[in-house]
N, C-alpha and C positions, 0 to 999 in steps of 0.2 A: 504494499499500500504506500502511495506517495505521501511525502510530508511537504508542508508549505510553511512559509513565514508570513504571518498576518501582521502588517504594519498599520498602526493607527496614527493619523495625522490630523491637524486642524489647519484649515486654510482660512486666511484672514483677508478681508476686503475692506477698503475704505469706501464708504458710500456718502453721497451728498444728495440732498433734497432741497427743492426750491419752492416756496409757498408765497403767494401774494398776500400782503397784509390785508388788502381789501376782502379777500376771500375768507380770511380768518374772522374778519369783522362781521361778515354775513352770517357766520355760525353763532356769533355772540353779539347781537345788535344792541343789547342793553348795557354793555360794558365797554370801556375804552380798550381798544385792541392791545394785546400783549404779545410780543414776538415769541414768548415761551410757549404760547398755544400751539405753535408749529411742532414742538417736541412731542406733544400728546398726539397730534395727527400722524406723525411718523411712527410713534410707538404703536398706535392702533392700526397701522398699515393702510392708512387712508390716502397716502401720498406715494406716487410712483417715484422711483429714483431718478435723479438728474444725471448722475454719472457714478462710476465706480472704478476702482483701481485695485488690482491684486497686490497685496503687501507681501505675501509669502506664505510658506507652509512650515509648520513646526511638527516634528515627529514626537508623538507622545509615548508610544511604547511599541513593542513587538512581541510576538510569541510564535512558537512552532506549533502547528496544528496538523492533525492527520486529515485525510480526504473526507471522512465521515463528518468530522467537526466543521470543516470548511463548507460542506454542502448544507449542514444544518444551519450554520450562520447565514449562508446565502439565502435559504428559504425564509428565515426569520427576518432578515433585513431587506429582502426584495420580494415581498409577498406577491406582487403582480407578475413575477417571473417564475413562480414556483412550479408551474406546469411544464417548464422546459425540461428536456431530458438531462440526465447527469452529464452526458457528453457535451451538450450545448452549454451547460453552465461552466464546465471546466475548460472548454475550448474557446468560448467567446468572452469570458469575463475574468480570466486569470492571465497574468503576464506570462509569456511575451505576446500571445496572440492579440489580446485586448489592447495592449500598449501599441503594438504595430498598427492595428486598425485605426485607433484614435489618433495616434501620431501622424499617420498618413493623412487623415481627414484634416487635422490642424494645419499641416504643411500645405495642403491644397486649398485651404480656405483662409489664408492669412490676409488681413487687410493692411496695406502699406500706405 
């Protein structure tokens, strides 16, 4: 049975949002507009992002897993894909096959 290394990372993005003060005022006509109201709108996911930039990825941990453990985790964390065959899960979503396919797509879809 094959063994795998599962690496956990956290990817960080800087996001910016832009809100008109007049639109904030419309939601609160009885009070003087406060710029801080925009923070609530962003927290409540009422505002679409203006821009984003990837800051980087931090590796949190890693562990060695057997194939059964990997497949159990796959099904738990990707419920919508659990009907794929074992072969599809292992060939399409585990490096290097997945990395090669995604890397090829990224190289072919770069914006310059």
